[in-house]
C-alpha positions in Angstrom: 0.0 0.0 0.0 2.7 2.5 1.0 4.7 1.7 -2.1 1.6 2.2 -4.3 0.9 5.6 -2.6 4.5 6.8 -2.9 4.5 5.8 -6.6 1.3 7.6 -7.2 2.5 10.7 -5.4 5.7 10.8 -7.5 3.6 10.2 -10.6 1.5 13.3 -9.7 4.6 15.4 -9.3 5.9 14.1 -12.6 2.6 14.8 -14.3 2.6 18.4 -13.1 6.2 19.1 -13.7 6.1 17.7 -17.2 3.4 20.2 -18.2 6.0 23.0 -17.7 9.3 21.3 -18.7 9.5 23.2 -21.9 9.0 26.5 -20.1 11.5 25.7 -17.4 14.4 26.0 -19.8 13.4 29.5 -20.6 13.4 30.7 -17.0 16.4 32.4 -15.5 18.5 30.1 -13.3 19.4 32.7 -10.7 16.7 33.2 -8.1 14.9 36.5 -7.8 16.0 38.2 -4.6 12.9 39.1 -2.6 12.9 41.9 -0.3 15.5 43.8 -2.2 12.9 46.5 -2.6 9.6 47.0 -0.9 7.7 45.9 -4.0 9.7 42.7 -4.4 8.8 41.2 -1.0 6.8 38.0 -1.7 4.7 38.5 1.4 0.9 38.0 1.6 0.5 41.7 1.8 1.2 44.4 -0.7 4.3 46.4 -1.3 4.8 49.1 1.3 3.3 52.4 0.0 5.6 55.2 -0.7 4.1 57.2 2.1 5.4 54.7 4.6 8.5 55.6 6.6 11.5 54.3 4.5 13.3 53.2 7.7 10.6 50.9 8.9 11.8 47.4 8.8 9.9 45.9 11.8 6.7 46.6 13.6 6.5 49.9 15.4 4.5 52.9 16.5 3.3 55.6 14.2 0.9 58.6 14.5 -2.7 57.6 14.2 -3.4 60.1 11.5 -1.1 58.1 9.2 -3.5 55.3 9.1 -5.7 55.0 6.0 -9.4 54.7 6.8 -10.1 53.1 3.4 -7.4 50.5 3.7 -8.4 49.7 7.3 -12.1 49.2 6.3 -11.2 47.0 3.4 -8.8 44.8 5.5 -11.4 44.5 8.3 -13.9 43.4 5.7 -11.4 40.9 4.2 -10.7 39.5 7.6 -14.4 38.8 8.1 -14.6 37.2 4.6 -11.6 34.9 5.3 -13.1 33.8 8.6 -16.3 33.2 6.8 -14.4 30.7 4.6 -13.9 28.4 7.6 -17.0 29.0 9.6 -19.4 28.4 8.1 -17.9 27.9 4.6 -15.5 25.0 5.0 -17.6 23.5 7.8 -20.7 23.2 5.5 -18.6 22.1 2.5 -17.1 19.2 4.4 -20.2 18.4 6.5 -22.3 17.8 3.4 -19.9 15.3 1.9 -19.7 12.9 4.9 -22.3 10.4 6.0 -25.2 11.7 8.1 -23.9 9.9 11.2 -20.7 12.0 11.1 -22.1 15.4 10.1 -21.9 17.2 13.4 -18.5 15.6 14.2 -17.1 16.9 11.0 -18.5 20.4 11.6 -16.9 20.3 15.1 -13.5 20.0 13.4 -13.8 23.4 11.8 -15.3 25.0 14.9 -12.7 23.6 17.3 -9.8 24.5 14.9 -11.0 28.1 14.8 -11.0 28.3 18.6 -7.6 26.6 19.2 -5.7 28.5 16.5 -7.1 31.8 17.6 -5.6 31.4 21.0 -2.3 30.0 19.7 -2.0 32.8 17.2 -2.3 35.7 19.7 -0.1 34.0 22.3 2.7 32.8 20.2 2.0 32.2 16.5 1.9 35.8 15.2 5.2 36.6 16.9 7.0 33.5 15.5 5.7 34.2 11.9 5.8 38.0 11.5 8.9 39.2 13.3 12.3 39.0 11.8 14.0 36.7 14.3 16.1 34.3 12.1 15.6 33.1 8.5 13.8 30.0 9.9 11.7 31.3 12.7 10.6 34.6 14.1 11.4 36.1 17.5 9.4 36.4 20.8 9.0 40.2 20.3 5.2 39.9 19.9 4.7 37.2 22.5 1.2 37.6 24.0 0.9 40.6 21.5 3.4 42.6 23.5 3.9 45.9 21.7 0.6 45.7 19.7 -0.7 49.0 21.0 -3.4 51.7 20.5 -2.8 54.8 22.5 -5.8 57.1 22.1 -4.6 60.1 24.1 -1.1 60.0 22.6 -2.5 59.6 19.1 -0.3 56.6 18.3 -0.7 53.0 17.4 1.4 50.1 16.2 1.6 48.9 12.6 3.5 46.1 10.9 6.0 47.0 8.2 4.2 44.9 5.6 0.9 46.8 6.1 1.8 50.3 7.5 -1.4 52.0 6.5 -3.6 49.8 8.8 -3.5 49.1 12.6 -1.3 46.1 13.5 -4.3 44.6 15.3 -6.1 44.4 11.9 -3.1 42.9 10.2 -2.6 40.2 12.8 -6.3 39.4 12.8 -6.2 39.1 9.0 -3.3 36.7 9.2 -5.0 34.8 12.0 -7.7 33.7 9.6 -5.2 32.1 7.3 -3.7 30.3 10.2 -7.2 29.0 11.1 -8.3 27.7 7.8 -5.0 25.8 7.0 -5.3 23.1 9.6 -9.0 23.0 9.2 -8.5 22.0 5.6 -6.5 18.9 6.7 -9.4 17.5 8.7 -11.2 16.5 5.5 -8.5 13.9 4.8 -9.3 11.8 7.9 -13.0 12.7 8.3 -15.3 10.1 9.9 -12.6 8.2 11.9 -10.3 10.3 14.1 -10.7 10.7 17.9 -11.7 14.2 18.9 -9.0 14.3 21.6 -6.3 13.4 19.0 -7.7 16.0 16.6 -7.3 18.8 19.2 -3.7 17.8 19.9 -2.9 17.4 16.3 -4.2 20.9 15.4 -2.2 22.4 18.2 1.1 20.7 17.3 0.7 21.0 13.6 -0.1 24.8 13.8 3.1 25.5 15.8 5.5 23.0 14.2 4.4 23.1 10.5 2.3 26.2 9.7 4.3 28.7 11.7 7.7 27.9 10.3 6.5 27.6 6.7 4.6 30.9 6.9 7.7 32.6 8.3 9.9 31.2 5.6 7.6 32.5 2.8 5.8 35.6 4.1 8.2 37.3 6.5 10.8 39.2 4.3 13.5 37.8 6.6 12.4 34.2 5.9 14.8 32.1 3.9 12.4 31.2 1.1 11.3 34.8 0.7 14.9 35.8 0.4 15.3 33.2 -2.4 12.4 34.8 -4.3 9.7 32.3 -3.7 6.4 34.0 -4.6 3.2 33.2 -2.8 0.8 36.1 -2.8 -2.0 34.6 -0.6 -1.2 31.1 0.4 -0.7 28.5 -2.4 2.4 27.2 -0.7 1.8 28.2 2.9 -1.8 27.1 3.0 -2.7 24.7 0.3 0.4 22.6 -0.4 1.1 22.6 3.3 -2.4 21.4 4.1 -2.7 19.0 1.1 0.5 17.1 1.7 -0.3 16.9 5.4 -3.7 15.6 4.5 -2.2 12.8 2.5 0.2 11.8 5.3 -2.7 11.8 7.8 -4.9 9.7 5.5 -2.1 7.1 5.3 -1.2 7.0 9.0 -4.8 7.1 10.3 -5.8 4.5 7.8 -9.0 4.0 5.7 -12.5 4.1 6.9 -14.2 0.8 7.7 -15.6 -0.5 4.5 -13.6 1.8 2.3 -13.6 0.5 -1.3 -16.2 -2.2 -0.4 -19.3 -0.3 0.5 -20.8 3.0 -0.8 -20.1 6.2 1.2 -22.2 8.8 -0.6 -22.4 12.4 0.7 -25.5 12.8 2.9 -26.4 16.4 1.8 -24.8 18.0 -1.3 -27.0 21.1 -0.8 -24.9 21.9 2.3 -21.7 21.2 0.2 -22.8 23.6 -2.5 -23.7 26.3 0.0 -20.4 25.8 1.7 -18.5 26.0 -1.6 -20.3 29.2 -2.5 -19.3 30.8 0.8 -15.8 29.7 0.1 -15.9 31.4 -3.3 -17.2 34.7 -1.9 -14.9 34.6 1.1 -11.9 33.9 -1.2 -12.0 37.5 -2.4 -10.9 38.5 1.1 -8.3 35.8 1.0 -6.7 37.0 -2.3 -7.7 40.6 -2.8 -7.2 41.2 0.9 -3.7 40.0 0.6 -2.8 43.2 -1.2 -3.0 44.8 2.2 -4.7 47.9 0.9 -7.8 49.0 -1.1 -5.8 49.6 -4.2 -5.5 48.6 -7.9 -3.6 45.4 -7.0 -6.4 44.3 -4.8 -8.9 45.0 -7.6 -6.8 42.9 -10.1 -6.4 40.1 -7.6 -10.2 40.0 -7.2 -10.7 39.9 -10.9 -8.2 37.1 -11.7 -9.6 35.1 -8.7 -13.1 35.2 -10.2 -11.9 34.3 -13.7 -9.6 31.4 -12.7 -12.3 30.0 -10.5 -14.9 30.0 -13.2 -12.5 28.6 -15.7 -11.5 25.7 -13.4 -15.1 24.9 -12.6 -15.8 24.6 -16.3 -12.7 22.5 -17.0 -13.6 20.0 -14.3 -17.2 20.0 -15.4 -16.4 19.2 -19.0 -13.8 16.6 -18.2 -16.3 14.8 -15.9 -19.0 15.1 -18.5 -16.9 13.5 -21.1 -15.7 10.7 -18.8 -18.9 9.9 -16.9 -21.6 11.2 -19.1 -23.1 13.7 -16.7 -21.8 16.9 -15.1 -22.4 16.7 -11.3 -23.0 19.6 -8.9 -20.2 18.1 -6.7 -17.9 18.2 -9.7 -18.7 21.9 -10.5 -18.1 23.1 -6.9 -15.0 20.9 -6.6 -13.6 22.5 -9.8 -14.4 25.9 -8.4 -12.4 25.2 -5.2 -9.6 23.8 -7.3 -9.4 27.1 -9.3 -9.5 29.2 -6.1 -6.6 27.1 -4.7 -4.5 27.4 -7.8 -4.9 31.2 -8.4 -4.1 32.0 -4.7 -0.3 32.2 -5.0 -0.5 34.0 -8.4 -3.4 36.4 -7.7 -1.2 39.4 -7.0 1.2 38.7 -9.9 -0.7 37.7 -13.0 -3.0 39.2 -15.6 -6.1 37.8 -17.3 -4.1 35.4 -19.5 -2.4 33.8 -16.5 -5.7 33.5 -14.7 -7.4 31.6 -17.6 -4.5 29.2 -18.1 -4.1 28.6 -14.3 -7.8 27.9 -14.0 -8.0 25.5 -17.0 -4.9 23.5 -15.9 -6.1 23.4 -12.3 -9.5 22.0 -13.2 -8.0 19.2 -15.2 -5.1 18.4 -12.9 -7.3 18.4 -9.7 -9.9 16.2 -11.3 -7.2 13.8 -12.1 -5.8 14.1 -8.6 -9.2 13.4 -7.0 -10.1 10.5 -9.2 -7.4 8.7 -11.1 -4.5 9.4 -8.8 -6.6 8.6 -5.7 -7.7 5.3 -7.3 -4.1 4.4 -8.2 -2.8 5.2 -4.7 -5.6 3.3 -2.9 -5.6 5.8 0.0 -8.7 7.1 1.7 -8.4 10.8 1.5 -12.0 11.2 2.5 -12.7 14.7 1.1 -9.9 15.0 -1.5 -7.7 17.3 0.5 -4.6 16.1 -1.4 -6.2 15.9 -4.8 -7.6 19.4 -4.7 -5.4 21.4 -2.3 -1.9 19.9 -2.8 -2.3 19.3 -6.6 -4.0 22.7 -7.1 -1.5 24.4 -4.9 1.4 22.9 -6.8 -0.1 23.9 -10.2 -0.7 27.4 -8.9 2.8 27.8 -7.4 4.6 26.6 -10.5 2.5 28.6 -12.9 3.1 31.7 -10.8 6.7 31.3 -11.9 5.5 31.2 -15.5 3.0 34.0 -15.6 4.1 36.5 -12.9 4.5 39.9 -14.4 7.0 42.5 -13.0 4.6 45.3 -14.1 2.0 43.9 -11.7 3.9 42.5 -8.7 7.2 44.2 -9.0 9.1 41.0 -9.6 9.7 38.5 -12.4 8.6 34.9 -11.9 11.0 32.0 -11.9 9.8 28.5 -12.5 12.9 27.0 -11.0 12.6 29.1 -7.8 8.9 28.2 -7.5 9.7 24.5 -7.9 12.3 24.8 -5.2 9.7 26.3 -2.8 7.2 23.5 -3.6 9.8 20.7 -3.0 10.9 22.2 0.3 7.3 22.6 1.5 6.3 19.1 0.5 9.3 17.5 2.3 9.1 19.5 5.5 5.3 19.4 5.8 5.1 15.7 5.1 7.9 14.7 7.4 6.9 16.8 10.4 3.2 15.8 10.0 4.2 12.1 10.0 6.2 12.6 13.2 3.4 14.4 15.0 0.8 11.7 14.0 3.2 8.9 14.9 3.7 10.4 18.4 0.0 10.8 18.9 -0.7 7.3 17.6 1.7 5.6 20.1 0.6 7.8 23.0 -3.1 8.4 23.0 -4.2 6.7 19.7 -5.6 8.4 16.6 -8.7 6.4 15.8 -12.0 5.7 17.4 -12.7 2.0 17.9 -14.7 0.0 15.3 -17.9 0.1 17.2 -17.8 3.8 17.6 -17.0 4.3 13.9 -19.9 2.1 12.9 -22.3 3.9 15.1 -21.1 7.3 14.0 -19.0 10.1 15.6 -21.9 12.3 16.3 -23.4 10.1 18.9 -20.3 8.4 20.2 -18.0 11.4 20.5 -20.4 14.3 20.9 -23.6 12.7 22.3 -25.9 14.3 19.7 -27.2 13.7 16.2 -29.1 15.4 13.4 -32.6 14.2 12.4 
C-alpha cells in the first residue's frame, strides 16, 4: 500500500512538472531576490506604500493620522470574509460530503480548529511568523501581543511594516484567519474516523510546528524562502500545499474508513456542500484581494483574476467529468471551483487575465485527475480529497506563478525554478513533520475511534448528539 501511494505521489509530481518542462528551460537560473525593494517582497501583503517611513523594517509605533481609513475598512472586511471561509464555509462544505452519522462531528472539526488556532496565534504564532528573528523562525518580540498597541490620548498605534497603513491589530487578525483555515483543511482527509482528543492535539502541534515555520519562511521578508524569491501572494504554498500534503500523510497514517472500497459512502447532503463552496468562493475575495494589504489597484486585479480562474477551473472540471462519466455533477462543479480558487491563490497578485485563464484551466483538469485517477491508483482514503484538490491545485498554482508572474504587476519577475524549489521544500518539510506528529499521537493516545464507535457514528459516540 505504501509503495503504491508513494509511486502515485511521485507520478502526480511528474505529471505536473512535465506540463511545464518546456517553459523551465526559458526561466532564469538565478533566483529573484525578494525583499531587495519594498515591492519585491513576496509576502501575503502588498508592497509598502511610498508614504510609509522608509526606515521601517519591523513593527513599530506611528501617528494615528497616518492610518488609511479606506485600507483599514477593506482589511477588516477581508478579515471577516476569510473567517467566513472556515465558519461556516468549509464547515458546511465538508459536512455535506460525509455520511449523516458523522455530520456534526465533521462540523466540530472546523469550529474547534477556529478556537484553538485563535488562542495559539495571539499567544505565540503571530510573533513567530511575522517578526524577523532568524531566516527560519521569528522572535518572541510579539509574544502575547506585547507591543501591539493603540494609545488614544497619545494619538499613536502600532503597525506592521508589511501593512503600514492599517493598525497592527487588523493585520494580525487578517493573518490569523489564514492560520485558522489551513489546519481546518487537513481535517477533511481523515474525516469520519479520528478521535476528537487526538484532533485537538494534532491541530495544536501542527499549527506550531508546521504552519508557523513555513509561513515565516515565505511571508516574512526575513524568511529564507522569501529571500530566495519564492512567490506566494496569498497562500498557495503556505496554506494549500502545506495542508494538502499533510492531509495525504494523515490519511495514510490514520488508515482508511471501515468498508472503504467495499461499500458506498455517498455524501449525505450535497446542498450543504454547494452552499459551503459558494461561501468559500465569496470569502476567497478577502483571501486573495485582501492580501494586497490595501484598497488599491492590485487588490482589484487580484479580485478579478480570482473570479476568472475559479470560473475557468469549474468549467474545465465539469467538461472533463461530463466526457468521462456522461453527466456533469454539482459536486464536480463546486470541486472544480475550489480547485481554481486554490490554484490562483499564489498567483493572484502577480498575473493578468491570460495567466488566470491558463491557471484555471490547468487546475480544473489536474485536480480532477488528482481526486479521481491518482486517488484510485494510490488506494488511499483521503475522505474529502484534500490532497487531490489542495496539494495538486497548490502545486499547479505555485509553478504557474513562476511562468505568468509579471513584473509590471507584482514588482518581480517569476522564476519556475525558484517556485519549484519552494514546492519541494514545503512538500518534504510538511510531510515529514506531520508524520512525526501523528506517529507520536498514535503511540501515546491513539488516533482512531474503535470499530464500534466508527460504525455507530462520531456524532453520537463522541459528541452525544445527532441530526434528524
